[in-house]
KELO-302352 format. One record per residue (C-alpha): residue in three letters; x, y, z. Coordinates in steps of 0.25 Angstrom, whole numbers, padded with zeros to 4 digits, always signed. Layout:
// residues N
ALAXYZ ...
//
This chain:
// residues 318
MET-0017+0057-0078 LEU-0025+0051-0066 THR-0026+0060-0054 ASP-0029+0051-0043 PRO-0019+0054-0032 VAL-0008+0044-0030 VAL-0001+0053-0019 GLU-0009+0061-0009 VAL-0001+0069+0002 ASP-0009+0077+0013 ASP-0001+0085+0023 LEU+0011+0076+0023 VAL+0022+0078+0033 LYS+0035+0072+0036 GLN+0043+0076+0049 PHE+0057+0071+0054 GLY+0059+0077+0068 ASP+0057+0092+0067 PHE+0059+0092+0052 ILE+0047+0092+0042 ALA+0051+0086+0030 VAL+0037+0086+0023 ASP+0028+0097+0028 HIS+0013+0095+0025 ILE+0013+0092+0010 SER+0001+0088+0002 PHE-0001+0084-0012 THR-0007+0073-0021 VAL-0001+0066-0034 PRO-0010+0060-0044 ARG-0008+0047-0052 GLY+0002+0048-0063 GLU+0008+0061-0059 ILE+0023+0065-0059 PHE+0023+0072-0046 GLY+0036+0080-0042 PHE+0040+0083-0028 LEU+0050+0094-0030 GLY+0059+0101-0019 PRO+0073+0103-0014 ASN+0081+0092-0006 GLY+0075+0091+0008 ALA+0061+0097+0004 GLY+0053+0084+0008 LYS+0052+0077-0006 SER+0058+0064-0002 THR+0051+0063+0012 THR+0038+0065+0005 ILE+0040+0055-0005 ARG+0045+0045+0006 MET+0032+0047+0013 LEU+0024+0044+0001 CYS+0032+0031-0002 GLY+0029+0027+0013 LEU+0043+0028+0017 LEU+0041+0039+0027 THR+0029+0041+0036 PRO+0023+0055+0036 THR+0023+0063+0049 SER+0009+0068+0046 GLY+0000+0070+0034 SER-0004+0059+0024 GLY-0002+0054+0010 ARG-0007+0043+0001 VAL+0001+0036-0011 LEU-0008+0028-0021 GLY-0019+0029-0010 LEU-0011+0023+0000 ASP-0008+0030+0013 ILE+0007+0033+0015 ILE+0007+0030+0030 ARG-0002+0018+0031 ASP+0001+0012+0017 ALA+0016+0015+0015 GLU+0020+0000+0012 ARG+0009-0001+0001 ILE+0013+0012-0005 LYS+0027+0007-0006 GLN+0023-0005-0014 ARG+0016+0005-0024 LEU+0025+0016-0027 GLY+0039+0017-0034 TYR+0050+0024-0026 MET+0063+0029-0032 SER+0073+0038-0024 GLN+0085+0046-0028 ARG+0094+0035-0024 PHE+0086+0026-0033 SER+0086+0014-0022 LEU+0093+0004-0031 TYR+0102-0007-0027 GLU+0115-0004-0034 ASP+0121-0018-0032 LEU+0109-0025-0039 THR+0107-0025-0055 VAL+0097-0017-0061 THR+0087-0029-0063 GLU+0090-0033-0048 ASN+0085-0019-0043 ILE+0072-0020-0051 GLU+0069-0034-0046 PHE+0072-0030-0032 TYR+0063-0018-0032 GLY+0053-0027-0039 GLY+0054-0037-0028 ILE+0051-0025-0018 TYR+0039-0021-0025 GLY+0034-0035-0026 VAL+0034-0036-0041 ALA+0031-0050-0045 ASN+0042-0057-0054 ALA+0034-0058-0067 ARG+0030-0043-0066 LEU+0044-0040-0061 ALA+0050-0045-0074 GLU+0042-0035-0081 ARG+0045-0023-0072 LYS+0059-0026-0073 ALA+0059-0025-0088 TRP+0052-0012-0087 VAL+0061-0006-0077 LEU+0074-0010-0086 GLU+0068-0005-0098 MET+0063+0008-0091 ALA+0077+0010-0085 GLY+0084+0007-0098 LEU+0091-0004-0090 THR+0087-0017-0098 GLU+0102-0019-0102 ARG+0108-0016-0088 GLN+0098-0024-0080 GLN+0109-0033-0074 SER+0118-0020-0071 MET+0121-0017-0057 THR+0113-0005-0053 GLY+0125+0002-0047 GLU+0131+0002-0060 LEU+0120+0010-0067 ALA+0121+0025-0070 THR+0112+0034-0061 GLY+0101+0036-0072 TRP+0099+0021-0074 LYS+0098+0019-0059 GLN+0087+0029-0059 ARG+0079+0022-0069 LEU+0082+0009-0062 ALA+0077+0015-0049 LEU+0064+0020-0056 GLY+0062+0007-0062 CYS+0063+0000-0049 ALA+0054+0010-0042 MET+0043+0006-0053 VAL+0046-0009-0054 HIS+0033-0012-0047 GLU+0024-0001-0056 PRO+0021+0008-0044 ASP+0010+0018-0045 ILE+0018+0029-0040 LEU+0033+0032-0041 PHE+0041+0041-0031 LEU+0053+0046-0036 ASP+0062+0053-0025 GLU+0073+0062-0032 PRO+0075+0051-0042 THR+0084+0059-0052 GLY+0094+0064-0041 GLY+0108+0063-0046 VAL+0104+0058-0060 ASP+0109+0066-0072 PRO+0099+0074-0081 ALA+0097+0064-0092 SER+0094+0053-0082 ARG+0084+0062-0075 ARG+0077+0066-0089 ASN+0076+0051-0092 PHE+0071+0048-0078 TRP+0059+0058-0080 GLU+0056+0052-0093 LEU+0054+0039-0085 ILE+0045+0046-0075 TYR+0036+0051-0086 THR+0035+0037-0091 VAL+0031+0032-0077 ALA+0021+0043-0075 GLU+0014+0041-0088 GLN+0012+0026-0084 GLY+0003+0032-0072 VAL+0014+0031-0061 THR+0014+0043-0052 VAL+0027+0049-0050 PHE+0031+0056-0038 VAL+0045+0062-0039 THR+0054+0071-0030 THR+0064+0080-0036 HIS+0072+0093-0033 TYR+0075+0094-0049 MET+0066+0106-0055 ASP+0067+0100-0069 GLU+0062+0086-0064 ALA+0050+0093-0058 GLU+0046+0099-0071 HIS+0043+0084-0075 CYS+0032+0082-0064 ASP+0017+0084-0066 ARG+0017+0091-0053 LEU+0026+0095-0042 ALA+0026+0097-0027 LEU+0036+0107-0022 ILE+0042+0103-0008 TYR+0051+0112+0000 ARG+0054+0111+0015 GLY+0043+0099+0016 GLN+0032+0108+0011 LEU+0025+0108-0002 ILE+0026+0122-0008 ALA+0020+0119-0022 LEU+0013+0108-0030 GLY+0009+0108-0045 SER+0014+0105-0059 PRO+0027+0111-0063 ARG+0020+0121-0073 SER+0010+0126-0062 LEU+0021+0128-0052 LYS+0029+0137-0061 GLU+0017+0145-0065 ASP+0012+0147-0050 ALA+0025+0148-0042 VAL+0033+0159-0048 ARG+0024+0172-0046 GLY+0028+0184-0055 VAL+0038+0183-0066 LEU+0051+0175-0066 LEU+0063+0181-0072 GLY+0076+0174-0076 ALA+0089+0182-0075 GLU+0103+0178-0080 VAL+0112+0189-0072 GLU+0126+0191-0067 PRO+0131+0190-0057 LEU+0120+0181-0052 MET+0121+0182-0037 GLU+0121+0197-0037 ALA+0109+0197-0046 LEU+0102+0188-0036 ALA+0105+0198-0025 ALA+0101+0210-0033 LEU+0087+0204-0036 GLU+0085+0198-0022 ALA+0085+0213-0018 GLU+0075+0217-0029 PRO+0060+0217-0024 ALA+0055+0214-0038 ALA+0063+0201-0039 HIS+0054+0192-0029 ASP+0062+0179-0030 VAL+0076+0178-0036 ALA+0083+0164-0037 ILE+0096+0159-0045 PHE+0093+0149-0056 GLY+0106+0144-0061 ASN+0113+0156-0067 ALA+0101+0165-0067 LEU+0091+0171-0058 HIS+0076+0169-0057 ILE+0068+0181-0052 THR+0054+0182-0049 VAL+0047+0195-0051 THR+0032+0200-0051 THR+0030+0205-0065 ALA+0038+0205-0078 GLU+0041+0220-0076 ASP+0050+0217-0064 GLU+0060+0211-0074 ALA+0065+0226-0076 VAL+0066+0228-0061 VAL+0074+0215-0059 ARG+0084+0219-0071 ALA+0086+0233-0065 ALA+0089+0227-0051 LEU+0099+0218-0058 GLN+0105+0229-0066 ARG+0106+0238-0053 ALA+0114+0227-0047 GLY+0124+0226-0058 ILE+0119+0212-0063 THR+0121+0208-0078 ILE+0108+0203-0084 ARG+0109+0193-0094 MET+0094+0189-0094 LEU+0082+0193-0086 GLN+0069+0189-0091 PRO+0056+0181-0087 ILE+0057+0166-0086 LEU+0047+0154-0084 PRO+0049+0149-0069 SER+0055+0135-0068 LEU+0051+0125-0057 GLU+0064+0129-0050 ASP+0058+0144-0050 VAL+0046+0138-0044 PHE+0052+0130-0033 VAL+0062+0142-0029 SER+0049+0151-0028 LEU+0041+0142-0020 VAL+0052+0139-0010 GLU+0056+0153-0008 GLN+0040+0156-0006 ALA+0040+0144+0004 ASP+0052+0150+0011 ARG+0045+0164+0012 GLU+0032+0157+0017 GLY+0040+0149+0027 GLY+0038+0136+0021 ARG+0023+0137+0020 SER+0018+0124+0012 ALA+0011+0126-0001 ASN+0004+0113-0002 GLU-0006+0112-0013 
//
């Protein structure tokens, strides 16, 4: 994989009145990487991506995309990137073919080349047999693929995907990520925002953003290895809320969080498992399972968010 930076962000800030949506973030993205921007709704993901796409002007700081300045060269950047939002940005009263031709025209794709690109989009999206169908009649998964094709009709060097799988069924999400892998293998840099932890596992690297600040940056594996200090225990217990209350009062349990119908408990060493078990038993809790487990990205995110809250939102840019 080539390593020359396609995205460079330095101390970027976006403020709306008194509200700081993006708070002094810095990172780089090399060519051909699938870079994930992970965080809860309202964390600053979409605001950042819109600044990088030249759609919003930063309050301060700087950024470059494909070597172009995001303030001075915003219009040139727009011509060289692909952008897809959660709403897909399709015209539902146009046919599949008409949507492709419309976006090809916007991006200045010449007629001869447009015919080739239109055929590619139809094949990629699996819509060759439905090219004259009204877009509004398509199922959500097909609209998603068509939107991706329209975002790539001009063969961009970088593809920005802003929450592209929201409201899409699991099978369509899986198929969509297979397409993203194919795009990245062709050398296109993919910058994707998401709040789905399972999708974040597919990225080469992740930036975790919370309250506008970057709180971690690294590969999914490195984040899981570094973020959860000590030993993580998984516990299937009844009743759940009473067990949570009991462990929140136990000094050996540094962090306790609910994950589905279980608890994830961070302790210092494996020997603390006995202390946790005793605390639950004293509270009259039924223990169905209590054992060390490997951390998930959700564990990582919860741990880092709690740490950021304890430290008053101090940035952890890397």
